N, C-alpha and C positions, 0 to 999 in steps of 0.2 A: 509667488508673492501675492498676497490678497489685494483685491481692488480697494482703492480709497473708499472710506465710509460714504462719501458723497455719492459715489457711483452706485453703491448698494442701496441707497435710499431713493435714487432717482426714479426708477420705473414705477413704483407704487404711487408716486405723486403726479405722474404725467397727466392723467385724464382731467383731474380737477383743475390743474394749473392752466391747461389750455383754456378752459372756460373762464376762470377767474381773471387771469392776467390779460388775456386778449380783451375781455370786456372792460377791464380797468384801463387798458391802453386806449381803447376806442372812446370811452366816455370821459376819461381824464378826471373822474370823480369817484366817490364811493369808497370801496374798501381800502384803496391805497392812500387816498388823501386824508382819510380819517386818522391815519397814523402819523401824519406830518406834525412836526413840533410847532407849538405856539411860540412865536419868536418875538412878539411885541405885545404891548398892553400890560396887564397885571394878572398874576396868578397867586393863589394862596398855597403855601407849602407847610405842612404840619411840622412843628419842631423848631422852625426858625425863631431866632430871638430878635432879629431886626431885618430891615429891608436889604435885599440883594439885587444888584443890577447885573443883567446879562446883555452885553453889547455884542452884536454880531455884525461882521462885515459882509460884503456881497458874496463871499465864499462860504458863508454860514459858520465861520469860526467864532466860537464864543469866548469873550473875555468876561470873567466873573469878578465882581467887586463886592466885598463884604467886610464887616467889622470884626468878626471873630473867625478863628480857624474852623470851628465846627459848622458855622453858617456857610463858610466857603466850600467845605467838602460836601456838605449836604446839598448845596446847590449844584456842585459838580456832578454828584450822583444823579440828580434829577435831570440835568441837561444832557448828560451822556446817555441816559435811558431814552430821552426824547429822540435822540439821533440814531442810536445803535442798539436798542434793547434786544432785538432778536439775536444779533451777533453775541451780545453778552449772555443771553439765556442759553444759546447753543453751546458757547464755550464752557459755561459752568456745568452743563449736563455732561459734556465730554470729560472735563477734568475731574469730575466727581464720580465717574463710572456709572452715570445714570442716563446715558443717551437713549437706551431702549425705552425708557419711560416717555420720551418725547416722540420717538420715531418708530417704535415697534421693534420687531425681531432684527431689522437691519443694523441696530446698534449693539447687539449682544456681543459680538466679537470684540469690539472696542471696550465695552464695559468689563468683560472678563479680564482684559489686560490691565486696565486702569485700577480695578479693584484689587488685582493681584499686587500691583505696585503700591497701592494704598496712598495715592496722592492726597486725598481729602483728609485721611487720618493724620498724615504728617502736617498738613496745613492747620488742623485743629490743635496739634501740639505747639505749633509756632505761635498761634494767637496768644497763648499763655506766656510766651517769652517776651512779648513786646512791651514797651513802656506804656504807662497809662495814656500818655499823649498820643502815641501811635494808634493805640486801640480806639481812642475817642475819635480819631480821624476816620478810621475804618467804619466805626459805628455810624458816624455822621453820613458818610458816603452811602452806606447801606440804607439808612433812613431816607435819604434823598431818592434812591432808586425805588423804594417802597412807596414814597409819596407819588411818584409817577405811576406805579402799578395801580394805586388806589384811585388815581384820577381817571383811569380808563375803565370802560364797561366791557370787560372781557378781553381775552387775548386777541381776538380778531381786530380790535381797535388799536392794537399796538403794532401789528405788522401783518402784511399780506401772507407771509410764510405760514402763519398759524392757521389760516384758512385751509391751506393745502394739507398741513399736518393733521388737521382735525379728522381727516378721512381715516387715518390709522389710529388716532388717539382721540376719539370723540369726547372722552371725559377729562381730557387734559386741562388742568388749571394751573396758571402760572404761580409758582411758589414764591414766597417773599424772599428777598435778598438778605444775605447775612455776611458778616465779615469774612467768614471762611470761604465764601464764594469768590471773593476777591483774592484772598491769599492763594487759593488752589490754582488760579490762573498763572501765578508765577511758576508753578511746576511745569506747565506746558511750555512756557518760555525756556525754562532750564532744560527740559527734555529735548527740544529741537536743537539746542545749542550745546549738547552734552559731550562733545569731544570725539574720541577715537573709537567708540564702540563698534562702528561698522567695519573699521579696519581690523580691529581685533577679531571680530567674527570671521572676516574674510580670510585672515591668515590661518585661523583655526581650521577653516574648511579646506584651505589649499595645502596644508601640511599632508604629505603623503601623495599628493597629486602633482605638485610642482617641485622639482628638485630645490634643495635649500639654496644653492648658488644662484639659481634663477629667481627664487623668492627674494633674495637680497636686492636684486635689481629692481623689483617692484616697489620697494620701500627705501628709497635713497635717503641719505642724510641731508640735512638742510645745508644749502650751499652758502655758507657764511661769507665767503670771500666775494662772490658775485652779487649777492643780495644782502645788504647790511641788515642786521637785526635792529629792533626798535632803539635799543640803548647800546652805545659803544662802551668799550672798557673804561674810557675816561668819564663816562656819565653815571655808571653804576658799578660798584664793586660787590661781587658775591659775598655773602656773609660766611663766617665760619660755620661749619656744619653743626647744627644743634637741634635738639628735639623740638617738636611743635607744642604749643600750648593746646590744651584740650578743654572744651566747654567754654571757649571764650566768647566774645561778643558776636562772632559769626555763627555760633551755635555748634551743635554736634557734641556727643559725649562718647563716641566709640573709642574703646581701648586706650587706657592712659599711657602717656609717654613720659618718661622721667629722665633726668640727666643720668648719663652713664649707660644709655641703652646700648645694645650689642652692636658689634662691628658690622654684621650683615645689614642691619637697618641703616647704619651710617653709610655703608657703601652704596645702598640703593638710593639714598638721598643724593649722593654724589653722581648718580647716573652710571655707576659701575656695577652691573648686574652680577648676582651670585647664583651659583648652581644650587639646586635643591640639596638640603642637608641630609646626610645619612642614607641608608639603603632604601631602595624603592622596591615595591612589589612588582610582580610581572605586569599586573594590570596598569599600574601607574607608569611603568616604563613604556608600555604600549601607548598610553595616552601621549606621553612626551614625544613619541615617534610619530604621532599623528592620528591616533585612533578616534579622536573626538570629533571628526568631521560631521558625522550624521547628526549628533545631538545639536551641534552648532547650526547646522542648516535648518533644523526644525525651529530652533530658537529665533533665528532671524525672521522666519515666517510669523512667529508669535508677535515679535516687536513691531513688525510692519503693520499690524492691525491698528496701531495708535495713529490717528489722523495727524497729519503734519500741519499744525496751526501756524507755525512760523517758518516751516521748511527745515530740511536738514540735508546734509551731504556736502560734497567738496566745494560746491559753489556758494554755500552759505557763509557769509563773512561780512566785511564792511571795509570802507575806507574812512580814515579820520586823520587829520593832521592839524597842527597848531603852529603858528609862527609868531615870533615876538615882534614888538614894535620896532626893533632895529631893522626889520626887513619890510615894513609896511609904509604906505603913503601917509597914513594917519598918525603913525608913531605909536600905535597901540596894537595889541595882538589881534589876529584873525584866526578863527577856529572853524573847520569844515568837517562834516560828517554825512555819510550816506550808507546806512546799513543795508546789506544785501540779503534779502529774505524772500520767502515765497510770494508769488503774485496771486491776487485774489480780488474779488469785487463783493463787498467793499474791502478796502485795504486793511492792513494790520494796524495802522496808526490813526489816531485822532489828534487834531491840533487844538490847543486851548490856552487860555491865560487865566491864572489864579492870582488875584490881587487883594491883599489887605489894604483897605483904604488908608490906614495909617500903619506903617510897618513898625513893629515894636517887638519886644521880647514876648509879649502875650500873643501877638499875631505877626509871625515873622515871614509871611509868604508874599512875595512879589515876583512871580515866576511864570514863564511861558515856554511852550515847546510842544513836544510830541508825547502823547500818553496812550494808554490802552483803554479801550472800552471795557469797563468792569473793574478798573483799579484806580484809586485816588492818587492825586499828585501828578507830577510831570516826570517822565522817564528820562528823556533827553531834551536839553534846551539850555536856558540861561535864566538867571534872576537879575536883580539890580546890581550885583557885585561880581558874579562868576558865571562862566559858561563851561559846559562839559559835553563830551561826546563819547560814544561807546563803539568798540569793535570787539568781536569775539576773540578772547584770549585762547580758547580752545584747549585747555589743559586736559590731560587724561584723567577724567573723573568717573569713569565707569570701568568696572572689571567683571569678567565672567569667571565663575568658579564651577568646575565639574564636581558634582556631589554624589557620593556613594550613599544611597538611602535604602532603608528597609521599612516599608510602610511609612509611618510618621516619625521615623528616627533617621538620623544622619550620622555618618562616621566622623568622629573627631579623635585623632590620634589612633588608639587601638580599640576604642569602644564606640558603640552607637548611642547617641544621646537624643532625647526628644526634640523635635522641632516645635516652634510655635505654630499652632493651628487655629484658624478662625473660620467661621462660616459666614458667607455673604448671601443675601437674597437679592436677586436682580429682578426688578419690576419691568414688565414688558407691556407696552401699550397694546391693547387689543389681544393679549395673549396671557398664558399662564406664567406665574413666577418661575424663575430658574434659580436653583441653589448652586452655589460655588464654594468650594473648599480651598482656602488659601494656606499654604505652608511657607514658613520662613525659617531660614537658618541664621547663624551668626554672621554670615557673609551677606545676607539679603534674601529677598523672596525667591522662591522656586518659580521662575518664569516658565519653565518647560511644562509645568502643571497645566498651563492654559490650553495646551494642545494634547494633554495626556502624556503617555510614556514616550520618551524620545528613542531614537534608533539605537541599534547596537553600536557600541563604541569600539568593538573589536575589529570592524571592517578596515581593511587596508592598514592594519597595525601589526604586522609581523615583527617578532623580536627573537633574535637568536634562532631562527628557523621554526619557531613555534608561534602559531597564531592563536591568540586568546580573544575572547569577546565578553564584554560586560555592558550592562545598561547603566548609564549615568543620567542624573538630572542636572539642570543648569540653574545656578543662582546668580543674581545680579546685585553687585554693589554699586551704588550711585550716590553721589553727594546730595542730589536732590531729595533723597530719602532721609537725610539728616535734618532734624528740626533746626531752623536757623532764624536769623532776624533780618533777612534780606529786605523785607517790607520797610523796616526801620530806615534802611539806607536811602530809600526814595525820599522820605520826608526830610531826612537830614541833608541830603544833597540839595533839595529845593530851598532850604533855609540857610545853607552854608554861605559864609561871607568872605572867606579867605582860604589859603592853601591848607592851613592847619585844620580848620573845620571841614574842609573838603576831604582830607585824609581820614578824619574821624568818621565821616559818613561812609567813606569807601570801606572802612574796616567792617562795617555791618554787611557788606555785599558778599554773600556766600556763594550763591548759584543763580544764574550761570556766571562763571568767572569771565570778566571782561577786561579789555584794555580801556582805561579811562584817560582821556586827554583833557587838559585843564587850561583855562585862561581867566584872568580877572581884570577888572577895570583899573587896577594899580599898575598893570603892565607885566604881570608875572605869567609864566606858562609852566606846565608840568605834565607829568605822566605818573600813573599809579596802576599796578597790577593787583587787584584784590581777588578774593575768593577762597573757598575751601579747596585745597590741593592735598590729596591723601599721600601719606608716607607708607610705602610698602616695598618689599623685596621683589625682584624678578624670580619667577618660578622656572625660567628656562635659561640655561647657560648662554652667555654672550648676547643677550638681548636686553633692552631697557625694561624697567618695571611696567607691567601691564601690556606688554607686547603680545603675549599669548595668554589664553585662559590658564588659570592656576588650579591645582588640585585642592579642593576645599577642605579636605580632611587634614591637611598639614597646616596648622594654625600659624606657622611662621610667615605664611604668605597672606594672612589677613591684614587689613588696613590697621595702621598703628599710629593714629593721630594725624595732625595736619601741619603743614608748613606754617610756621609762625608768620603773622602779618608783617612784622618788621623785617622778615627775611625775604619778602616778595619784592620784586624790582620796582623802583620808582626813580623819578628825576625831577628836580625843581630848577627852573631857569638854566637849562643846559647851555653850554658855552656857544654852540653854533646857532642857538636861537630858534630851533625848530624840532618838532617831534612828529614823526610819521608812524602811525600804527595801523597797518592794513593786514592783520592776521599773520604776519611773518614772525619769525623767531623773535623772542623778546630780548635775548642776550646771547652772547657766545657762551659755550659751555653748558653744563647741566646741573649747576648748583644754584638754587634748589632744582630738583628734577620736576619739570612741568609736563612735558610731553615730547614725543618723537614725531608728532604728526602735524607740524605747522604747515600752513600754506607756504608755498615755496618762494614767495617774495617777488614775483614778477610785477604785481601791482605796486607794492610799496617802493620798489626800486625805481619804477617809472615815475611815481609821484615825486620822489626825491630829485630825480633828474629834471623834471619839469619845473619844480620850484627853483632849482639852481639856475636853470636856463633863463627863466623869467626874471630872476634877480639881476642877471647881467644886463637886462634891458631897463631896469629901474625898480623902484619899490613896488611891493605887491599890493593889490587892491582886492576888494570883494569880487569884482568881475574876474580877476585872475583866478581866484579860488573856484568860481563857478565853471570857468572854462576848463580847468584841470579836471574837475569832476566828470566832464564829458569826453575826456581824451579816449580815443578808440584805436590807438596804435598798439600793435602787438610786437614787443621786442623779441619774443620767441619766434614769431613768424619771420622777422627780418634776419634771424640767424639761420633759419631753415631754408629760406628761399634760394640762396646761392647754390645750395647742394641740389635742390630740385631742378634748377635751371641748367645744371651741368649734365643732367641725364639726357642721353640722345633718344629722341622719339622718331618714329618713321611716319612721314606723311604730314602734309599741311593741316589735315583735319585735327591732328593732335598738337602740332607745334604752335598753331595759332592760339590755342588755349594756354599753352605753356608760356607764350610770349607775353600774356597778360601779367605774369609774375615779374617779368624783367623791368616793367615800368611801374611796379606797385610800390607804394610808400609804406605799406604795412598797416594802413588804416582800414576800418570796416564800416563805412557809411552804408545806410540802408539803400541809397540810390546815388547815382552820379558816376563820374568817370572811374573812380577807384573801386566802385562797388562790384563790378564784374570780376575784378581780380580777387577781391575778398571772397566772393562766392566760390570761385575756383579753388583758392587756397584751402578754405575750410572743407570743401568737398574732398580735396586730396588728403587733408589731414584726417578726416573721418575714415576714409578708405585705408589709410596707413595704419591707424589704430586697430582697425578690424583685422588687417592682414598680420600685424605683429602679435597681437594679444588674443584675439578671439578664438584662435585655434587651440589655445591651451587653458583658457579660463572658462569657468561655467558662464552661461548666458547672463545671469544676474550679477556677475562680478566683472563685467567687461570694463575696459578703460573708459573713463568719463570724458577725457579730453581737457580736464582742468589742469591746475598747476603741476600736480604730481605727474600726470601723463606727459606734460611738456618736459619736465626735468628728466624723466626716464628716457624719452626719445632723444634729448640732447646727448645724453650719455651713450645711447646705442648708436647714434650717428658717428660717434668717435670710435666705436668698436664694431667695425663691420663683420668681425668674425663671431659675434655673439650668437648663441643658439636661438635667441629670440627671433632672429630674422628668418629662420627656417620654418616653413609651414608644415606643421605636424600632420595636416590632412593630406599631404602628398608623400606617402611612404616611398622611399627609394630615390627621392629627389631632394636635394639640399639647396634651398633658395639663398641667394646672396642678398646683401643689403641693396645694391643697385637694382637688382631684379624686382625687389619689393617696391622700391621707390618708383620704378618704371610702371609697374602694374597699378600703383595708386594714382599716378598721373593719367594713365589711360582710362582707368575705371571712372575717375572723377569727370573726365570729358564726356564719357558715355552717359553717366548719371545726369549731368546738367543738360545734355542734349535732350534726354527723355523728359526731364522735369520742367525745363525752362524754354530752351530754344536751341536750334542748330547753330545760330550765329552767336558766338561768345559776347559780341558787343551788346546783345540784348539781355545778358544775365545781370541780375542784381542780388546783392546779399539780402535785401529786405524781402524779396520773394520767398527766400528760404527761412529767414530768421525773423520770427514773429512772436509777439506776446499776446496771450489770451488772458483777459481778466475775467475769471469765471466766478459766478456766485457759488458759495460753498455748499448749497443744498440744491438749488434749482437750476444750476448752470452746467451740469455734467452730462456726459454721454448717457443716453437712455431717456432723457427728457426731450420731448418734441422740439424741433429746431425753432419753431415760432416762440416757444417759451424761453429757450436759451437766448434768443435774440432780444427779448425784452429785458432780461436781467443781466446778461453778460455784456462785456464791451470788448471789441476787437473781433478778429485778430488785427493787430497793428504791426506793420513792418518797422523794425527798429535797427539802429546801428549798434555797435558794441559787440562784445563776445566774452568768452570765458577768460579768466585770469588777466583781465585788463582793467584799467581804471573805471571805464564805463562798463561795469560788470553785468551785462545782459547775458547771463550764463545759459548754456545749453549742455545737454548730457549726451555724449556720443553713444553711450550704451543703450539709449532709448530708440535709436534709429531715426531721430528727428532733430532738426535744428531749432525747434521751438524753445522759447525762453522758459527755463525752469526756476530761476531766481533772478532778482534784479534789485536795483536801488529802490528800497521801499519808501524812501523819502530822500530829499536833499536839503541840507541847511548850511548856511554860512553865517557866523556870528561876528559882528564887528564890535569889538570891545571899546572902540573909540566913540562910537555912536550906535547904541543898541537898536535904534529905529532904522538904521541903515542896513540892518541884517536882512537876509533873504531866506525863504523856505518854499517848499512845494511838496505836496503829498502825491501818492500814486493814484488815488481815485478822487475822493471828496469827503466832506464832513459827514454827509448823511448816509445811512444804511438803507434808506427807503427807495426802492425802484421808482422811477418817474419824478423824484424830487429833484429840483434844479441843482442841488449840491451833491447829487449822487455820484457824478463823474466829472464835475466841472474843472478839476485840476489835472485831469488825465492828459489833455492835449499839451499843456505846458510841460508836464512831466516827460512826455514823449519827445518834445522838441528840445528839452534841456533848458527851458526858461524857468524863472522863479518869480515869486510874488514878494512885494515888500512885507516885512515882518514887523508889524507895529507892536510896540511894547509900552511906551509911556502913555499915560491917560490921554494926553493931548493927541498923540498919533492914533490911538485906538478910536477916540471919538471922531477924528477926521475921516477914518475909513469906515466907521460904523454906519449901517443902514437900518438896523432894527434894534430896539431896546425893549427887553422884557424885565419887569420889576416883579420879583418874588417877595411876597409879604408873609408874615406869620399867619397861620390859620387861626380863625376865630374859634 
């Protein structure tokens, strides 16, 4: 796997950064302070038609007041650039495949992949699909960013990072912002939340290496009886199977679907996979038996070159829930949301308020919440009438196709047809241009071209005693490559006033597909699942669609339209008065087919249990919602501990550690009485995962320890005869379940003795489990520690763990307990009194190192506290400490 792009950039920047940043830290003036935003007084901004007020509180959060939407979004672009322009500029270089222009050769690998996927080209197509109003908002935002660029004398006055980058790119000039720069950022959001592509790749690699019966154990079905789906059968009824509309408001025009489509497509929509039709060639049969492992291994390396801007993997998810006024002290709904994404400094989100001074049809915005630097509007939050939250629905929206190619042609049926071929020129700061040829099939771009020819597909693919081998290339189908109107959804959500207009907005939301929870000031609550979900057949018998890669030359396995929006699950005012959406299964059954890769529901079930338990004590309050977000109890651990404590260990040295589990309540605080037991349990769990899985899985496909690992282990604990308990590294010896459990207990005791202390009473989970908030360019390994210390924050000991409500996730396959993803923000909206709502961000408003708002929310985020969330003009003015007036330029 390639190193993250930030690590590849770090070493060339180190020398200059030591000089610049240390000097800036000592002097407290100069290069860094030049970039700080002007937050009070008066500034002229070209293109404004009237005065705009920007009121900031002591956290630097801006509330913007204007008379027209274009003035509002122009000001938002200007203010966002004041706070986070380097983050915006870095993001647009990445998502446009132009990183090497900014950082030199270190960005080439990323550029090759992004240009092959064609993110910016898709975004350009999307711009033409948007309504005139949405386009005007994007244009206004871009004009505001450009007004900021024009106000600065060169890039070094915008951010200290440009001073360092100038050593590799001395001629770099900041390019003006355009609408597509904003739209392309949505591709990064969709890419990191793209569904089961990693699992599909892993299965493709494991075919032929792991027996099929063992493979089935690695991908268990969702436990609907133990962990309830979002919607019960009394809340949503599956539609009759019918074809999807094509080219609708959500975008996309691939393959028309018409009434009366064939039974195989209908069966795939029902989730009843079909076998490939007709006779298969020897090479195809070989692939179905597992010969595609080498090509898929190389493809995974290709795709790893794309930086994780929002994070991806099993821990990426979110909590959200909404309860009706029947359950609350105020008699009005409460809505909570905390998306679990990658950790960084600065963080993913910005907080802002966008207010038309007089809300009308001509100026419909009075909204506040969390937004992205580089995109207008509010992504998650509330307006004067409704509130909404997001969690990742995680449908299967990526499929891999093995392609039989000859030069620039690809097999379709019985003949080879031309691929679409285009040439790209990659500009390299301080170096020569690099030419890239991109090839695309009807299934999607040939991603294996990024690394050249993929490996022999015939390895480990014997069939009928005859071993054959062929070379295949790999194409990627992904809904993010379908032009859509997702940007339209943001503006429509921001101005929605009721359930119907909320659903109208959700219909625009194509990628990434999300669970949307809803509440309004009339007392209603609801849920909607939007997004492009492809219809296709399974290419492998007895598996769901998209479970394994498909043979691209058989066109019956190509995508065949989308699930109609009206057929996607939704609920309005469910009878029990609550909706919990935490990445678990949406509904029972598989009509329509969404995915087989849901989170396994430990978090969602715990949230439901906590809500019900608190309701027994009285009506729910905002404080109750905040406390539930911080819950750090593992129900999985409480199920496993009794079996661990039954194992007999020899000697007090081992039993005194085991005794910690006997008094443990399953929580995972960073310190305190229960912390030692948490540290021991997770050390045992880590050793257990290694012993059970790592002897049979490739190093990069080890168990992560998240919800799927937990469900697998629960099943294995009940089946002590399973072959997974046997260590394949000890030929001639067959280990039993209890022997493996004993070894895990013993090894964990030894590990913590070496790492922490001989006395278990001195252990703490927080010493093992820490979060590092790293700058995306200056904060990685390879940069001198003194520089990292200036721009990074942490490490901080934290409570929580994987697959629990306080989802401070770690990845067991990395060999570390460090946090890999976490709540990127937390919010609770009180629909009875919007000013009584609360919010907190992971870092701070500012992206400028040394600015007081660079990290001023981090401590509250770590502690689990929140800040008052002002919304009304009166509350905003009460909390305001600085006011900037933007006026039309003369």
